C-alpha positions, 0 to 999 in steps of 0.5 A: 499500500505505502509503494502504491501511494508514493508511486501516485504521489510521485506521478501527480508531481510530475504532471504538475511539473510538466504542466509548468507548476513549481515543486511540492514542499520537499523537493529539490532540484539537482542533475543526474548522469549514468554509469556503470553499464547496462548491467550496473556492474561497474557500480560494484565496490564505491566510496561506502564499501559495500562491495558487490551491490547485487549480493549486499541487497542494494541490486542496481537502483543505486547512485553515486553522490556528488560531494554536497550530498556525500557528506564525507560518507555519512550519507552512505545507505541513504535513499532518494526518490528522484523524478526527471524534471519534465517542466525542464526538459520534457523531451529528455524525460520519461513522463509520470515515472521515478526510481528510488535509489541507495546512496553507495558511492561518491562522484568526485568533483572534477576540477578541470572541467566547468561545473556546468560543462562535464564537472557535474559533480563539483561543489556545490552542484547536488548531483546524481551519478546513477547506475544506468539501469535506475537513470533509464527508469526517467531518462532518455539514454541519448540526454546523458545528463538530466535535471531532476527533482529529488528528496530523501525518502525512507530506506525499505530492505529484505531482512535485517541489518547485517554485520561484515567483520573485517580488519585483523588482530586487534583492529576490527572494521565492521561494515553496518549495511542493509539499514532500513529507515533512514538508511545510514548510520550515526553511531555504533558500539560494540560488546564483547562476551567479556567486554562492556559497551566500546564506541566504535569510530567511522573509518570510511564510507559504511565501515567502522573501527574498533581497536580492542581484541575481540576475536574469540567473543560473542558480539553484540552491537548498539546502532543508532540511525541518522533518524534517531532509532537506537538498537540493541542487536545482542549476540548477532556475531557468534564467538567463532566468527572470523574476519571476512564473514557477514552475519545478519540480525533479525532486527531492522530500523522503522525511521 
């Protein structure tokens, strides 16, 4: 039901903008290009650290954000509803369509090119370099770049929050992924079987760092979303964990 309402709302706004009306409250103007190929294989990895976006649950509805939106990685995992601005370029838009993408990468500035001619991700431009399959849902391929209307929206995920254990010895690098609600994480703490709660520091993207000896201990996590919800996820990582393993919880954010 919520998806139906969302699509109907975006369709209504698209028709209004096509008729020359200003976008509704909460919508912002930006631009969008595409990358990664028809199967989005070129979007794997990225500055958020999610790795294989297919197996990570993000699929092909993803985008690299310009630095003003990426916010040094704090926006990793956030979801944005995007539509082509038909009032500006009706010939390059797929009328009445919208797509929700997840932020998985950074589109870095290109200082060798002007912001209005190739340097699309230069500050202060809000720009989405979208996976090609996602972009083609709203734009005509020949256009290359289109003006868009966008807003951050709630993320929906299948299953619970995931924790991937990286690092080595006394250095743990925990990737927190498949986050619903606000999609992004404000803070993370870990508790071993023989420790108290230890606050992690964000290292890069969606990776959180701990410098304690946790190998051989069952691990629990306290995760706070940027929406302000905190979840205590107990014993999600068993004592036999090894670096490189991913563990999925049965808990998920609602906002």
